[in-house]
N, C-alpha and C positions, 0 to 999 in steps of 0.2 A: 683343705684349699685346692679346688680344681685348677681355677685360674683368676686373674682380674681382668677386666675387661674396660676400655676406656674408648670414648667416643665424643665427636663432637657435637653429636645430636642430644638429644634430653628425650625421658619419659620412661619412666617405671610403667605406666599400663602398656605402652609397645613391649617392651619385655613379656610382660603377661600374655599380649597376645601370642605372641611367636611360641612359648610355652603350651598355649593352648589349642594350637594348632597342631602340636605334636602330640600333646596328651588331651586329649577334648574334656574329659572328665577330670579334671584336675582341680582340686579345691585348694584356695589360697587364704592363707590368715596373716596380715599384718601390724606392725609394730613400728615403734620407734626407742632406737638405740640412743645412751645416755650422749653419744657426739653428735646426734640429729640424724642418722642414717635412717633412710628406710629400710627396716626389714622385712624382706617376701618369704614367707614358709610355704612351700607345697609337701603335703605327703600323700602317699599311694599305701594303702591299709593290705598288705597282705592277707593271704589267703591260709587255705589248710598246708599247703604245701609251699609256700614261699611268703618271706619277710617284707616287713615293711621299707618304705624307702622315703627318704624325707631329704630334700633338698633345699637350702636356706641363700638366698640373695640379701646380700646387704649394699644400698645403694644410696650414692649421692653425687650432689652436682654443685657446680661453681653458685657462688652468689651472685655473682653478675657473668653468664655466658657472653663469650667473647671469641676473638679469632685470635688473640695474642695474652699473655700473662700477665698483670699490673704489678707493679713494683710492692705496692701494698698487699699482703696477704687478708684477701675478704671473705676468706672461708679455708677451712681444714684441708679442700681439695686442690686449692692454688696453692697453698706453703706443700702438699706432697707433689703438684707438678712442676714446681719448682726442682723440688730434689730429684725427681725422677730423671728433668732435664739432663740436671749435674750428672745423674747415674748413666747415664747414655752416653754423654759426652764423653767421657771419662773410659767409655768402652775401647780397646783397639777392635777393626774392622779390615776384614778384606775386600771391602764396597764404600769406598767413601762417600758416591753419589749417595746411594740406599742411606747410609748413616745419615746425610744431611738433610735426605727428605724426610728423615723420622723425625730428627730432632724440629723441623719446620711444623710436622704434625703434631706433635705434642704440644707445642705454645697454641693451639685450636683446640684440644680437647675440654670437654665441658661436663663428662659426667665422668662417674667411676661405680663398677659395681663387682664384687666380689662372690664368685659361684663358690659355695661350701656341699660336697656329699657327706650329710650330718650322718645317716643312717642308710645301711643297704648300699646295692649298686644298683640307679636308676639307669636300664637299657637304653634310654631314649638321649641319656643326656650330651652325648657325642654331636648327636644331630641339631638339639638344642641349641649348643652352644655355636655350632659352624652358621645355624638359623641367623643367630643374634649377631655375629660378626659381621656376617653377609650383610644382614638389614641397616644395622648403623653403621657400617664402612669405619668398621673398629679396629683396634690394636688389643693384644690380649698379651698378660704379662704371665707366663708361665713356670711353671716348676718341673724339674725335668723327669719324675715320676707320675704325672698323671695321663689320662685317657687320650689327651692331646699331643702330648710331648715331641716334640721334632729334635730335641738335644739333650743330653746327658749333664746338661748344665743348665741354671737360670736363663730364660731367653725369651723372646718378644716373636710374637707371630701376627700375619695381617689377616685382613678379612677373610683371606682363603685358608687359613690355618698355615701358612708358609712361613719358612723362618727368616725374619726380618735381620736377627742379629741375637748370637746370645753372648755370655762372658768370655767367651775366647773370641769373639770377632768374627766366628763363623756367618755365613748369610746364603740364601739358596733363591733369591730374586732379584731381579734386575732393575726394578724400580718401584715406589710406593707414591699411590695417588694424595695429594693432601686436597681435600676440599671442605671448603669455607661458605657458610649458608649465605645465598646477598644478601642477605637481613643485615648483615655486621656491615658491610662496606658499599653495597650499590646505591647510589644517588638514586632520589626518586625520578623513576622514570617517565612520572608524566609532568614534571618540568624541566624537560630539557631545553637546551640551548642549541642556537641555529647553527654552531659549531660542532656539535656534538653528533648532534644528526647528519650534517654533511659530510661527517669523517666517517660514521660507520656507513653512509652509503658509496662511500668513493673505497673502504676498503672493501666493500662486498663486489663492486665491480672489478675489484683486481682479483679476488679468489673466483669470481666467476669465470673471469678471462683465461685463467689458470686450470679451470676445473677443477677447484680446491672446495671440498663440502663447505657448505655454507651453515649456521646456524642464526636461523632470522630472529630467533628468539634472546643470542646474546644480549646485556644490555650496552648502551653506550658507556664509555670510558668519561674519567672525568672529563668536566668544562676546561677552557682555558682558563676562565676567571677562576677555579677552583684550585688549580694547580700553581705548585710552587717549585719553579726548577731549581736544581743544585746552580752553585754559583760556578762561575768560571773557573775561579782557584781551586775551589773543591772538586770539579772535575779532572782538573789538570794534574793535580796534588794524585788524587786516583788511578788514575792512568800510568803516572811513573810510578805509583809501587807496583801495581800490577803489571807493567813490562818488565819491571826487574824479576820478580817471583816466578814471571812465565818463560825467563830466561834459564832459571833452573828448573822448569818442567821438561825444557826442550834440551837439556844437559848441556846448555851453551856457558855456563858459568855455573861453580858450586855453590853450596848453600851458602859455605863462608865469604865468599866471597860477595855474595847477593847481600848478607846479611851486614857487611862491612861499608859496603856501598850506600847501604840505606842507611846506616848510619852515620854516615862522614857527612852526607848530603842533606841530614836532618828531614829525611823522610819515615823514618821508624814509627815514628807517633803516627801517620798516615797509612802505616803497614796494621791492616786486621789481625786479630789473636789466630784467625784460623791460617794466615798467612804464616804469622810466626811460627806455628805449630808444625806447618808444613816445612820451613824452612830449616826447623829443629829436627825432624825426621821424615825427609824427603823419600820415603819410598817409592817403587816402581808403581803399583796402585795409585799411589798418591799423585805422581808426576802425570799419570795418563788423565786422570778427571782434571789437575789444573793445566793442562796443554789446553782444555777445552776453553779456557778464560781469554786465551787470544779473541775467540768472537765478540767478547764482551770489550776488550780492549779497541777493535775494529769500530763498534759502535760508539766507544768514547771521544775517538779521535773524528769520527765524523762528526760528532756532535762539537768538536772544537775546531770543525771546519777545515779539517785537514785533508779531507779527501771527500769526492763530488757525492759519491751513493753509496752505501752499503751491499748493492747488489742484491740480486734473487737467491734466497736461503735454499739454493740446489748446490753449493760448491762452497768448500771452506775459503774463509778468507785467507791471504796471503799478505802477512805484514813488510814482507818484503818489498812490496808497490809501494809501499809508503816512502814519499821523499825522505831520506836520512838527515834533512836539514829539519825536518817537520817529526820525528821520530824522537822520544823525549829523553830517549838514556842511550849509553851506549859507553866503549872505552872510552876515559879522559871526556868523557861529557857531563857537567854540570847539569842534571834535571832544572836547578831551579832558574835558568836561563828561560828553560822553555816554560815552566810553571809563572814567570813573569811577563812573558811576551804576549799570554794570553789575558786579552782583554774584551771579549766579547764571543758569544757560541749561539748558534742556531735558535732560532725563532722557538718559541713555545709551539706554534701551531704547526712547524716542520715536525718539531719532536713527538707531539703528540698525534700526529698522523701515522707515523713510522708505528707508534706504541701504539695505537689501535689495531693496526694491521698485524703485527706478530701477536697480539691478544688471541685474534681470531685466526692466524697460520696455529696456534699453539691449542686451541680449542680443536682443531681439525686434527691433529697431530695424536690428542688424547683420544677422540673418538675412536680414530682407527685401532689403535693399541688396544683400548677395552673391547673391542669388539675382535679382536685377533688378526686383524688384517695391517699391512703394512701400506703406510702413506705414498704416495707417486707423489713426484714434483718438487717435494721440499724434503730436509735433511732434518728430521725432529730433534738432532741434538743439537744444529744451527739455530734453529729457532727458539729453542729453550734458553739458550747462553744469550742470544741478541736480546729476548725477552727481559732475562735477569738483568742486564745493564741497563735497558729501558726503564724499566720500572724502578731502578733505583735513580734514574737522571729525572725523572715525577716526584721522588718523595713518595711512591706508592704506599701508603699504611705508613708512613714514616719509620721505612725499615731501615735498619744500617747495612754495609754489602754483605757480611756475613749472614743476615737471616732475611735476605731478600725472598719473595714467595712468587708464585709465576702461577696466580689462578686461574681458572676460564668456566 
């Protein structure tokens, strides 16, 4: 086996087209495996001085393509993706951010195809794999001894054939795109409400005033009627847990002190699994990644009406600017007093206004990164973390805190 390729996109025919673009006269034969997988064989006959070459591709897809993995195994691939998620989640890593993005990407995968060099050595195989990976925005599972290997251990590559992670946790990329076909979550753009259209127009005016690139084709976010916000108590509990974990990220308290505090004040049940994993092993890399969550705290505190404005995403927030009486945690401070005091939050309209704006900010950041440019005027990291918290606030795709996606 050379590798196994996974993609959010579907289509064995597209794979055939890519192969034919590299080997114009190739002949295919097809069949079905016992498990229902499509088997595609291509063979190039050898000449007097060359041997024959044969490549076999085994392809399968999920029964119901989506952007998330259902609890019920609706296909063999769905069950396999659950195992893949668990395997990757268990790996160590030198880059928590990339690993987290990779786990998000696994949730969106809809197709899998394994490429096997059954006979000879097809000289075009590396180019074929590279083109398929790029075209399908794929991730690849690779053994250490293949023609595209980037590690001496089992490992995963991105669409550029760069190392995402291996079983030792090594990584050679800084970020990983997670793209979802709009058919899975975009509302019908032909039946927009007035608040959706006005919100989009308002956001685009702000982008224009700040010389930030605008994608006029970017759809509207959900309407006020379609949106259910998190409850005041739920937001207060989330910000309390976040604030305690963030103190560990900034070395203000030890992980043991944080754990004891969360347990003593009955916040442990509102601390996520990834936050508990962080407290159990807060490495320097994990602390650096977790420290960014101060921007999420800032957003939630804003939603709870404890600060007037988020400010523009060109400068980091400063949590010390929050009135100590309005901050939920601290020495000898019972966070439940803060939780019980929260009876209302900002309006749905206010929160959706900001969510729409950061959605468009993030598109501009991603567009610049894809095109190899640095965006001016805003900080992509601040934008991402704030959109992350905003998406949680509006129950975006009903995702829990650990699994929020910031799709563009």
